TORPAVO-114831 format. One record per residue (C-alpha): chain; x, y, z. Coordinates in Angstrom, 2 decimals. Example, Ala and Ser with C-alpha at 12.3 -4.5 7.8 and 13.67 -1.06 7.14 Angstrom:
BEGIN
 kette       X       Y       Z
     A   12.30   -4.50    7.80
     A   13.67   -1.06    7.14
***
This chain:
BEGIN
 kette       X       Y       Z
     A  -31.91  -29.61   14.33
     A  -29.96  -26.58   15.89
     A  -27.19  -24.34   14.45
     A  -24.45  -22.33   16.20
     A  -24.18  -19.03   14.48
     A  -22.11  -15.88   14.58
     A  -24.07  -12.79   13.55
     A  -22.95  -10.05   11.26
     A  -22.19   -7.65   14.23
     A  -19.03   -6.72   15.88
     A  -19.67   -8.98   18.75
     A  -17.55  -11.96   19.96
     A  -20.46  -14.20   21.11
     A  -21.94  -16.80   19.48
     A  -25.55  -17.99   19.45
     A  -27.72  -20.97   18.98
     A  -30.83  -21.18   16.62
     A  -33.38  -24.00   15.68
     A  -33.58  -24.98   12.14
     A  -36.66  -26.89   10.86
     A  -35.09  -27.91    7.91
     A  -31.68  -29.74    7.33
     A  -28.46  -27.24    7.36
     A  -24.87  -27.37    7.10
     A  -21.83  -25.75    8.68
     A  -20.55  -22.64    6.71
     A  -23.88  -21.60    5.36
     A  -25.52  -18.22    5.74
     A  -28.86  -17.76    7.16
     A  -31.27  -14.91    8.64
     A  -31.71  -14.59   12.14
     A  -33.81  -12.37   14.32
     A  -31.48  -10.73   17.17
     A  -32.85   -7.77   19.36
     A  -35.99   -7.53   17.15
     A  -33.83   -6.99   13.91
     A  -33.32   -9.28   11.04
     A  -29.55  -10.21   10.74
     A  -27.38  -12.31    8.58
     A  -25.73  -14.84   10.42
     A  -23.06  -17.56    9.67
     A  -23.18  -21.15   10.71
     A  -20.25  -22.37   12.62
     A  -21.39  -25.83   14.05
     A  -24.86  -27.92   13.73
     A  -26.29  -30.03   16.75
     A  -28.88  -32.46   17.16
     A  -29.81  -31.55   20.40
     A  -29.94  -27.85   22.07
     A  -26.41  -27.14   23.78
     A  -27.13  -25.88   27.11
     A  -24.10  -23.56   27.32
     A  -25.16  -21.35   24.39
     A  -27.89  -18.65   24.37
     A  -30.82  -19.68   22.40
     A  -32.19  -16.81   20.21
     A  -35.25  -18.68   18.56
     A  -35.68  -20.15   15.15
     A  -33.87  -19.48   12.00
     A  -35.81  -17.15    9.64
     A  -34.74  -18.58    6.42
     A  -31.52  -20.11    4.90
     A  -29.58  -17.96    2.30
     A  -27.08  -20.36    0.89
     A  -28.05  -23.87   -0.36
     A  -24.32  -25.02    0.13
     A  -21.31  -24.43    2.60
     A  -20.00  -20.76    1.12
     A  -16.88  -21.10    3.04
     A  -14.33  -23.73    2.87
     A  -13.00  -25.53    6.16
     A   -9.51  -23.80    5.73
     A  -10.80  -20.40    5.12
     A  -12.60  -20.78    8.40
     A   -9.39  -21.66   10.19
     A   -7.84  -18.54    8.44
     A  -10.80  -16.28   10.05
     A  -10.09  -17.73   13.50
     A   -6.18  -17.03   13.01
     A   -7.14  -13.43   11.87
     A   -9.40  -12.97   14.81
     A   -6.79  -14.34   17.29
     A   -3.77  -12.43   15.84
     A   -5.13   -9.20   15.14
     A   -7.58   -9.19   18.23
     A  -10.93   -8.77   16.05
     A  -14.24  -10.52   16.62
     A  -14.61  -13.88   14.71
     A  -17.60  -12.16   12.92
     A  -15.63   -9.27   11.63
     A  -13.04  -12.03   10.33
     A  -15.40  -14.02    8.75
     A  -17.74  -11.41    7.10
     A  -14.72   -9.77    5.61
     A  -14.05  -12.83    3.48
     A  -17.47  -13.39    2.38
     A  -19.54  -11.83   -0.65
     A  -21.97   -9.39    0.17
     A  -24.55  -10.52   -2.16
     A  -27.35  -12.83   -0.68
     A  -28.66  -14.56   -3.90
     A  -27.74  -18.14   -4.02
     A  -27.85  -20.86   -6.28
     A  -26.92  -24.74   -6.25
     A  -23.23  -25.04   -6.56
     A  -22.02  -27.07   -9.35
     A  -18.47  -28.43   -8.89
     A  -16.46  -27.77  -12.01
     A  -14.07  -30.60  -12.87
     A  -11.68  -28.84  -15.09
     A  -10.43  -30.51  -17.89
     A   -6.44  -30.17  -18.47
     A   -5.61  -27.05  -19.88
     A   -2.50  -26.20  -22.18
     A   -1.61  -22.45  -22.37
     A    1.76  -20.88  -23.62
     A    3.01  -17.55  -22.27
     A    5.61  -17.25  -25.29
     A    7.99  -15.99  -22.48
     A   11.82  -16.14  -23.09
     A   13.70  -15.76  -20.15
     A   17.22  -14.22  -19.54
     A   19.96  -16.48  -17.70
     A   19.33  -14.55  -14.50
     A   15.54  -14.90  -14.86
     A   15.64  -18.58  -15.55
     A   17.72  -19.27  -12.48
     A   15.24  -17.41  -10.22
     A   12.20  -19.14  -12.07
     A   13.74  -22.63  -11.61
     A   14.09  -21.90   -7.74
     A   10.33  -21.00   -7.52
     A    9.44  -23.78   -9.85
     A   11.22  -26.34   -7.56
     A    9.04  -25.17   -4.58
     A    6.14  -25.56   -6.38
     A    6.71  -29.12   -6.93
     A    8.40  -29.99   -3.55
     A    8.48  -28.07   -0.37
     A    6.48  -24.74   -0.42
     A    8.58  -21.67    0.27
     A    8.39  -18.04    0.56
     A   10.61  -16.21   -1.82
     A   11.47  -12.44   -1.93
     A   12.18  -11.60   -5.60
     A   14.29   -8.59   -5.33
     A   14.78   -7.00   -9.06
     A   15.78   -3.57   -9.80
     A   13.19   -1.80  -11.97
     A   13.09   -3.12  -15.26
     A   14.49   -6.53  -14.46
     A   11.71   -8.26  -16.01
     A    9.82   -9.69  -12.73
     A    6.62   -9.87  -14.59
     A    8.23  -12.16  -17.37
     A    8.90  -14.47  -14.42
     A    5.20  -14.18  -13.11
     A    4.03  -15.16  -16.52
     A    5.96  -18.25  -16.71
     A    4.91  -19.41  -13.36
     A    1.15  -18.76  -13.98
     A    1.40  -20.62  -17.16
     A    2.89  -23.64  -15.25
     A    0.20  -23.54  -12.52
     A   -2.63  -23.48  -15.06
     A   -1.14  -26.14  -17.16
     A   -1.01  -28.29  -14.04
     A   -4.70  -27.75  -13.33
     A   -3.82  -25.72  -10.00
     A   -4.93  -22.24   -8.92
     A   -2.85  -19.09   -8.41
     A   -3.23  -15.35   -7.69
     A   -1.67  -12.17   -8.50
     A   -1.89   -9.27   -5.96
     A   -1.36   -5.77   -6.99
     A   -1.41   -2.88   -4.54
     A   -3.67   -0.56   -6.80
     A   -6.81   -1.29   -9.10
     A   -5.15    1.06  -11.37
     A   -2.65   -1.65  -12.28
     A   -5.14   -4.24  -13.21
     A   -5.81   -3.17  -16.90
     A   -2.29   -3.33  -17.95
     A   -1.74   -6.89  -16.06
     A   -4.95   -8.28  -17.89
     A   -3.13   -7.19  -21.23
     A    0.05   -8.86  -20.01
     A   -1.73  -12.24  -18.80
     A   -4.15  -12.32  -21.92
     A   -2.57  -15.75  -22.75
     A   -4.69  -17.08  -20.00
     A   -8.22  -17.95  -21.24
     A  -10.76  -15.72  -20.14
     A  -13.10  -18.47  -18.62
     A  -10.20  -19.37  -16.34
     A   -9.06  -15.74  -15.33
     A  -11.12  -12.93  -13.35
     A  -10.35   -9.60  -11.83
     A  -11.73   -8.85   -8.39
     A  -11.67   -5.64   -6.53
     A  -14.10   -3.30   -4.56
     A  -15.07   -1.38   -7.78
     A  -17.18   -4.12   -9.08
     A  -20.56   -4.43   -7.90
     A  -21.90   -6.83   -5.41
     A  -23.18   -9.20   -8.10
     A  -20.07   -9.05   -9.89
     A  -17.95   -9.74   -6.94
     A  -20.19  -12.72   -5.94
     A  -19.98  -14.10   -9.43
     A  -16.22  -14.27   -9.47
     A  -16.38  -15.77   -5.66
     A  -18.52  -18.46   -6.87
     A  -16.40  -19.18   -9.94
     A  -13.40  -19.75   -7.65
     A  -15.34  -21.77   -5.05
     A  -16.51  -24.11   -7.74
     A  -13.27  -24.33   -9.36
     A  -13.98  -22.85  -12.56
     A  -11.72  -19.83  -12.04
     A   -8.26  -20.76  -11.35
     A   -6.36  -17.34  -11.89
     A   -7.33  -14.12  -10.18
     A   -5.71  -10.63  -10.31
     A   -6.59   -7.86   -7.97
     A   -5.59   -6.04   -4.68
     A   -5.29   -7.71   -1.09
     A   -8.96   -8.78   -1.03
     A   -8.13  -11.54   -3.54
     A   -6.32  -13.42   -0.98
     A   -9.57  -14.47    0.70
     A  -11.14  -15.97   -2.21
     A  -12.33  -19.76   -1.41
     A   -9.77  -21.57   -3.67
     A   -9.92  -25.45   -3.42
     A   -6.24  -25.43   -3.55
     A   -3.97  -22.33   -3.83
     A   -0.76  -23.40   -5.29
     A    0.69  -19.91   -5.78
     A    0.37  -16.52   -4.66
     A    2.39  -13.64   -6.30
     A    2.44  -10.25   -4.72
     A    3.87   -7.43   -7.29
     A    5.26   -4.20   -5.62
     A    5.01   -6.03   -2.23
     A    6.49   -2.93   -0.30
     A    3.42   -0.87   -0.89
     A    1.29    0.35    2.26
     A   -1.94   -0.72    0.27
     A   -1.22   -4.39    1.54
     A   -2.25   -3.60    5.07
     A   -5.77   -2.88    5.87
     A   -6.68    0.29    7.47
     A   -9.99   -1.17    8.92
     A  -10.72   -3.82   11.56
     A   -9.36   -6.56   11.46
     A   -6.15   -4.58   10.44
     A   -4.50   -7.42    8.84
     A   -1.32   -7.35    6.72
     A   -1.25   -9.65    3.54
     A    2.25  -10.95    4.44
     A    0.93  -12.36    7.68
     A   -1.96  -14.00    5.63
     A    0.63  -15.23    3.13
     A    2.72  -16.95    5.95
     A   -0.19  -18.72    7.32
     A   -1.42  -19.84    3.72
     A    2.44  -21.07    2.93
     A    2.36  -23.19    6.31
     A   -1.22  -24.28    6.37
     A   -2.07  -24.80    2.70
     A    1.33  -25.34    1.08
     A    0.87  -22.36   -0.99
     A    4.28  -21.13   -2.60
     A    4.56  -17.34   -2.11
     A    6.64  -14.96   -4.32
     A    6.92  -11.34   -3.06
     A    8.19   -9.02   -5.79
     A    9.83   -5.56   -5.33
     A   12.59   -3.25   -6.48
     A   12.55   -1.54   -2.96
     A   11.67   -4.37   -0.47
     A   10.53   -3.30    2.93
     A   13.46   -3.21    5.43
     A   11.95   -5.66    7.62
     A   11.20   -8.15    4.64
     A   14.70   -7.86    3.25
     A   16.16   -8.58    6.92
     A   13.99  -11.83    6.88
     A   15.48  -12.74    3.64
     A   18.83  -12.12    5.17
     A   18.37  -14.26    8.12
     A   16.95  -17.14    6.00
     A   13.05  -16.70    6.81
     A   12.46  -15.87    3.21
     A   14.50  -17.22    0.31
     A   16.25  -14.31   -1.57
     A   16.24  -14.19   -5.17
     A   18.14  -11.35   -6.88
     A   17.48   -9.67  -10.48
     A   20.13   -7.19  -11.10
     A   20.30   -6.59  -14.57
     A   17.74   -4.48  -16.44
     A   15.57   -6.84  -18.84
     A   15.79   -6.62  -22.78
     A   15.66   -3.04  -24.01
     A   15.15   -1.33  -20.53
     A   17.82    1.36  -20.26
     A   19.77    2.80  -17.28
     A   18.19    6.13  -16.12
     A   20.24    9.15  -15.49
     A   19.14   11.16  -12.26
     A   19.96   14.57  -11.19
     A   19.04   16.48   -8.01
     A   18.11   20.18   -7.88
     A   18.12   22.39   -4.93
     A   15.10   24.41   -4.59
     A   16.15   26.40   -1.71
     A   16.89   29.60   -3.52
     A   13.98   29.11   -6.05
     A   11.04   31.31   -6.25
     A    9.33   29.18   -9.07
     A    7.25   26.32   -8.30
     A    9.00   24.02  -10.87
     A   12.62   24.60  -11.27
     A   13.53   26.15  -14.86
     A   15.69   23.24  -15.71
     A   12.78   20.99  -15.33
     A   10.73   22.97  -17.43
     A   13.38   22.98  -20.33
     A   13.88   19.19  -20.15
     A   10.24   18.83  -20.47
     A   10.01   20.84  -23.29
     A   12.86   19.00  -25.14
     A   11.40   15.52  -24.48
     A    7.81   16.52  -25.75
     A    9.44   17.91  -28.85
     A   11.37   14.75  -29.40
     A    7.79   12.70  -29.30
     A    8.27   11.66  -25.73
     A    6.09   11.59  -22.71
     A    6.86   12.92  -19.38
     A    5.73   12.11  -15.86
     A    5.57   14.87  -13.23
     A    5.02   13.16   -9.91
     A    4.00   15.09   -6.78
     A    2.44   12.92   -3.67
     A   -0.43   15.32   -2.84
     A   -3.67   15.57   -4.31
     A   -5.60   19.06   -4.73
     A   -4.40   22.58   -5.52
     A   -2.88   23.85   -2.45
     A   -2.34   22.24    1.03
     A   -3.92   24.95    2.86
     A   -5.23   28.46    2.30
     A   -4.35   31.24    5.05
     A   -4.95   34.93    5.79
     A   -1.79   36.78    5.97
     A   -3.31   39.71    7.93
     A   -5.14   37.86   10.85
     A   -3.67   34.60   10.32
     A   -6.84   32.59    9.82
     A   -6.43   29.01    8.34
     A   -9.77   26.95    7.53
     A   -9.64   23.69    9.50
     A  -12.03   20.66    9.63
     A  -14.46   21.13   12.49
     A  -14.27   17.36   13.17
     A  -10.52   16.70   12.46
     A   -7.23   18.25   13.70
     A   -6.23   19.18   10.09
     A   -6.24   22.06    7.66
     A   -8.76   21.86    4.78
     A   -7.23   21.33    1.31
     A   -8.12   23.63   -1.54
     A   -9.49   21.70   -4.63
     A   -9.79   24.41   -7.38
     A  -11.73   21.98   -9.90
     A  -14.69   21.94   -7.59
     A  -14.13   25.23   -5.69
     A  -14.08   23.49   -2.33
     A  -11.94   23.33    0.61
     A  -11.85   19.80    1.75
     A  -10.72   17.36    4.52
     A   -8.72   14.29    3.37
     A   -9.39   12.33    6.38
     A  -13.35   12.43    6.81
     A  -14.56   14.15    3.69
     A  -16.02   17.22    5.04
     A  -15.99   20.26    2.60
     A  -17.11   23.85    2.23
     A  -17.37   26.36   -0.85
     A  -14.11   28.14   -0.94
     A  -14.43   32.00   -0.97
     A  -11.18   33.93   -1.77
     A  -11.67   36.41    0.84
     A  -11.03   35.79    4.80
     A  -14.32   35.48    6.58
     A  -12.74   37.26    9.53
     A  -11.19   40.35    8.00
     A  -12.23   40.39    4.25
     A   -8.50   40.18    3.36
     A   -7.72   37.89    0.22
     A   -6.73   34.53    1.14
     A   -3.29   33.08    0.00
     A   -3.19   29.52   -1.29
     A    0.06   27.66    0.36
     A    1.74   24.45   -0.83
     A    1.36   22.47   -3.93
     A   -0.64   19.45   -5.18
     A   -1.41   17.78   -8.53
     A   -4.07   20.26   -9.60
     A   -1.73   23.29   -9.19
     A    1.02   21.59  -11.09
     A   -1.21   20.63  -13.82
     A   -2.37   24.43  -13.97
     A    1.28   25.78  -14.14
     A    2.25   23.27  -16.78
     A   -0.79   24.07  -18.84
     A   -0.09   27.78  -18.54
     A    3.47   27.16  -19.72
     A    2.87   24.64  -22.53
     A   -0.16   25.95  -23.98
     A    0.08   23.67  -27.02
     A    0.95   20.33  -25.18
     A   -1.72   18.03  -23.89
     A   -1.35   17.63  -20.06
     A   -3.25   15.14  -18.05
     A   -3.80   14.38  -14.10
     A   -3.77   11.19  -12.69
     A   -5.15   11.05   -8.88
     A   -7.98    9.80   -6.79
     A   -9.88   12.72   -8.23
     A   -9.72   11.68  -11.74
     A  -10.15    8.16  -10.96
     A  -13.58    7.82   -9.37
     A  -15.02    4.98  -11.49
     A  -13.67    1.57  -12.27
     A  -13.63    2.45  -15.95
     A  -11.65    5.68  -15.36
     A   -8.54    3.22  -14.60
     A   -8.69    1.58  -17.97
     A   -9.64    4.80  -19.86
     A   -6.41    6.76  -18.38
     A   -4.19    3.92  -18.93
     A   -5.18    3.77  -22.64
     A   -4.91    7.68  -22.92
     A   -1.41    7.46  -21.45
     A   -0.44    4.43  -23.64
     A   -1.94    5.94  -26.91
     A   -0.17    9.37  -26.12
     A   -3.31   11.28  -25.80
     A   -1.15   12.93  -23.04
     A    2.28   14.26  -23.54
     A    2.79   15.35  -19.90
     A    1.13   13.37  -17.08
     A    0.78   15.07  -13.80
     A    0.10   12.34  -11.03
     A    0.54   11.18   -7.24
     A    2.00    7.75   -6.56
     A   -0.75    6.08   -8.58
     A    1.41    6.91  -11.75
     A    4.63    5.49   -9.97
     A    3.32    2.27   -9.23
     A    4.41   -0.51  -11.63
     A    3.19    0.93  -14.86
     A    4.76    0.24  -18.04
     A    4.52    3.40  -20.16
     A    6.94    3.00  -23.18
     A    7.05    6.40  -24.37
     A    7.84    7.93  -20.81
     A   11.76    8.96  -20.86
     A   11.67   11.77  -18.18
     A   10.27   11.69  -15.08
     A   10.10   14.81  -12.69
     A    9.73   14.53   -9.05
     A    8.59   17.44   -7.14
     A    9.08   18.14   -3.47
     A    9.39   14.40   -2.32
     A   10.77   15.56    1.12
     A    7.08   16.08    2.08
     A    6.87   12.64    3.35
     A   10.54   12.95    5.14
     A    9.18   15.63    7.63
     A    6.36   13.36    8.94
     A    6.81   12.24   12.62
     A    6.85    8.40   11.76
     A    9.72    6.09   11.83
     A    8.49    4.49    8.40
     A    8.90    8.13    6.68
     A   12.43    7.38    5.53
     A   11.55    4.17    4.05
     A    8.32    5.43    2.39
     A   10.24    8.41    0.82
     A   13.05    6.01   -0.64
     A   10.35    4.02   -2.18
     A    8.40    6.63   -3.84
     A   11.42    8.26   -5.26
     A   12.94    4.93   -6.60
     A    9.57    3.77   -7.87
     A    9.09    7.11   -9.99
     A   12.50    7.12  -11.09
     A   11.89    3.51  -12.40
     A    8.98    4.84  -14.71
     A   11.80    6.50  -17.23
     A   14.06    4.60  -19.51
     A   11.70    1.80  -20.02
     A   12.54    1.06  -23.62
     A   15.43    1.69  -26.45
     A   16.25    5.15  -25.13
     A   18.05    6.29  -22.06
     A   15.68    7.73  -19.56
     A   16.25   10.70  -17.25
     A   14.76   11.57  -13.82
     A   14.90   14.93  -12.21
     A   14.32   15.31   -8.40
     A   13.61   18.78   -7.00
     A   13.87   19.22   -3.33
     A   14.72   21.22   -0.31
     A   16.68   18.57    1.11
     A   19.42   17.65   -1.77
     A   21.92   16.35    1.00
     A   19.56   13.90    2.77
     A   20.78   10.53    2.75
     A   17.37    9.06    1.63
     A   17.33   11.33   -1.32
     A   20.88   10.66   -2.29
     A   20.53    6.78   -2.21
     A   17.04    6.68   -3.67
     A   18.61    8.89   -6.73
     A   21.24    6.50   -7.24
     A   18.86    3.66   -6.84
     A   21.10    2.21   -4.13
     A   18.72    0.24   -1.90
     A   21.56   -1.69   -0.28
     A   23.28    1.40    0.87
     A   19.73    2.67    2.20
     A   19.05   -0.84    3.82
     A   22.45   -0.68    5.70
     A   21.45    2.61    7.05
     A   18.08    1.96    7.89
     A   18.40   -1.34    9.59
     A   21.12    0.06   12.08
     A   18.67    2.87   12.89
     A   15.77    0.31   13.45
     A   17.99   -1.82   15.66
     A   19.17    1.30   17.80
     A   15.72    2.59   18.53
     A   14.16   -0.66   18.96
     A   11.69   -0.94   15.92
     A   10.73   -3.90   13.48
     A   12.33   -6.19   12.53
     A   13.87   -6.44   15.86
     A   10.84   -5.77   17.98
     A    7.13   -6.39   17.27
     A    4.69   -3.43   17.69
     A    1.12   -3.11   18.46
     A   -0.39    0.49   18.41
     A   -3.45    1.06   20.64
     A   -5.55    3.85   19.42
     A   -8.33    5.05   21.96
     A  -11.17    6.87   20.16
     A  -14.29    8.67   21.36
     A  -16.10   12.39   21.19
     A  -15.37   12.66   24.74
     A  -11.62   13.46   25.69
     A  -11.99   12.80   29.37
     A  -13.39    9.17   28.77
     A  -10.43    8.62   26.42
     A   -7.79    9.55   29.16
     A   -9.60    7.15   31.69
     A   -9.56    4.28   29.70
     A   -6.13    4.79   28.06
     A   -4.82    5.21   31.55
     A   -6.50    1.97   32.60
     A   -4.75    0.29   29.55
     A   -1.56    1.53   30.44
     A   -1.77    0.11   34.06
     A   -2.55   -3.30   32.39
     A    0.25   -3.22   29.99
     A    2.70   -2.01   32.58
     A    1.68   -5.14   34.58
     A    2.48   -7.25   31.86
     A    5.78   -5.70   31.54
     A    6.53   -5.96   35.21
     A    5.70   -9.57   34.97
     A    7.90  -10.37   32.12
     A   11.11   -8.44   32.94
     A   13.22  -10.90   30.91
     A   11.40  -10.04   27.62
     A   12.57   -6.44   27.32
     A    9.08   -4.81   26.68
     A    8.58   -1.10   26.00
     A    5.43    0.60   26.77
     A    4.82    4.23   25.64
     A    2.72    6.42   28.06
     A   -0.97    7.46   26.53
     A   -0.23   10.56   24.22
     A   -2.37   12.36   21.64
     A   -1.84   10.94   18.35
     A    0.21   13.08   15.78
     A   -3.45   13.71   14.09
     A   -5.43   14.17   17.17
     A   -8.80   14.25   16.09
     A  -10.56   12.79   13.07
     A  -14.17   12.81   12.27
     A  -14.91   14.33   15.58
     A  -13.36   11.60   17.70
     A  -10.18   12.84   19.85
     A   -7.31   10.07   19.41
     A   -4.73    8.94   21.98
     A   -2.46    6.10   21.51
     A   -0.12    3.69   23.35
     A    2.66    1.97   21.55
     A    3.61   -1.72   22.95
     A    6.87   -3.14   21.91
     A    8.34   -6.68   22.65
     A   10.89   -9.06   21.24
     A    8.27  -11.93   22.03
     A    5.32  -12.13   19.70
     A    3.35  -14.15   22.06
     A    3.61  -11.56   24.59
     A    2.31   -8.94   21.96
     A   -0.96  -11.12   21.43
     A   -1.36  -11.40   25.20
     A   -1.33   -7.71   25.47
     A   -3.88   -7.15   22.75
     A   -6.08   -9.88   24.28
     A   -6.01   -8.22   27.87
     A   -6.67   -4.55   26.72
     A   -9.26   -5.69   24.18
     A  -11.18   -8.00   26.83
     A  -10.74   -5.69   29.65
     A  -11.62   -2.22   28.13
     A  -13.16   -2.41   24.64
     A  -16.39   -0.21   24.27
     A  -16.18    0.93   27.79
     A  -17.29    4.39   28.58
     A  -17.85    4.87   24.72
     A  -14.44    4.45   23.91
     A  -13.44    2.47   20.93
     A  -10.10    0.76   20.96
     A   -8.26    0.29   17.55
     A   -5.62   -2.55   17.78
     A   -3.11   -2.12   15.10
     A   -0.49   -4.98   15.06
     A    2.55   -4.35   12.76
     A    1.39   -0.88   11.94
     A    2.58    0.78    8.96
     A    2.25    4.54   10.31
     A    2.23    6.18   13.55
     A    0.25    9.21   12.62
***
């Protein structure tokens, strides 16, 4: 018996091996390739040796005793490989568990289960729920559930999950951050623990394997977690819910650079999965798709139950010398005296974003990246947030021995300022530095919920969907940091960050307040976000997108050329530009735009120089053709790696 296999390496070619024992498609095996032992995946089996394939010898051993990937998930892997111009190997092994232990699969024939979420819906929620419910029993659709912050989207999710489980079907709930899973486990505690699981990267390989197998054999029917949950091998995925769908975390930053929404569209079409995209601040392009009928738009305009309206105030920092406005400090003190909690939001880690010598102008930078080093006072280090390079911080300039000046603000600095001012108040910090372990998420969530902290300083991790009942003041520091980025998504990202942060206030029976301190108080984005006025922002932004030929009116692919040798990049990038210009010339009627190769805004990361070409077209198939042409002709030539990023969420 012979098996066609694809090896766990970033290569497109498949090979044929001999197997002395019976073997099935979609099992993993060990093979020898280039004198090394590798895991491979069986894509086809033959009784005789196919002549057109390269033979690499005998299979060393079989890992799985059964097919570990359903047929439909294999088709999905092929779609990802084609659409995002990755190798099939990269697409397949991204889905599979890393654990290589195996046991006989036991198909679990689940008995009917009756669960009750005890949810009582408002009239507005009920109308949205009924529309989605019809889709589950009739034609599967994609819904954009656009609900203002506090409108009770989660109550609808709970009711839908209840129905799906009671009908003996499967569903998933995707969240942008692992930090949101403890709260959601609590909210979905009505689902029996043997039917529900959490799945994310902080679990060990064996823990992830256990969940994977539970889904494959049909025992686990409801999974909560980030975007990787979408690849679990459900027999029949009836419902996919995505909360906070606007978040950038739903786009992969590694090859294949897939976006969750593209996978959801495929699942909706190919596996009859009903999709619910929930957000208070939908992406401009998704709201546009709902406007033109590609998604079904459901609106929740009223805050749910005891959720109160939030008063907002914008403070101009132009003439302020202090890092935190005096009025902000006064409001904080009043709220804490009344037994309430305060969130202070600043979307930057560390103490200061750079240090500089005022005498000679020296700024410590990363030797491998084109960025300054961020000062982390808690570790006494200067660190690169792109590659992780770090050095000890010495307060004297290494060139002229003058004291260094710490410039800019991050969560550490805000925390220190507040601790120095409010000496008898408990101040806590929530950012990636304080959430190093999987247990940290649960511990910090419980600490905030139990009022162990009275003032919480944090990055966007504290603004993403957390329901904190005692928070009635949110202070947003310097949101205009993201407005200044050279990226066409910067307006949208800033609007979303401000709106989501404001939504953490006024979550219960008291009126909440949000204060925005900014150097751009008159900026349209700051004003519309402070008013929670998404539709005015959308109108402004969609006109800008159409004028400058960006999504949703044009499809975009970003080609990034990476190498330690800048000369090689220029050579390959120029060759790619010629190929893309040729496609443009042959398709004059399809309004193609090709930017010349230029250094990326961050021109060097991890020792690699970076250049980019942006390819735009209204024709989606032409974008796929452009990707294939560049990939097949130039990938890995002259030691230049080409990142192909379709529908990028950043151009930095």
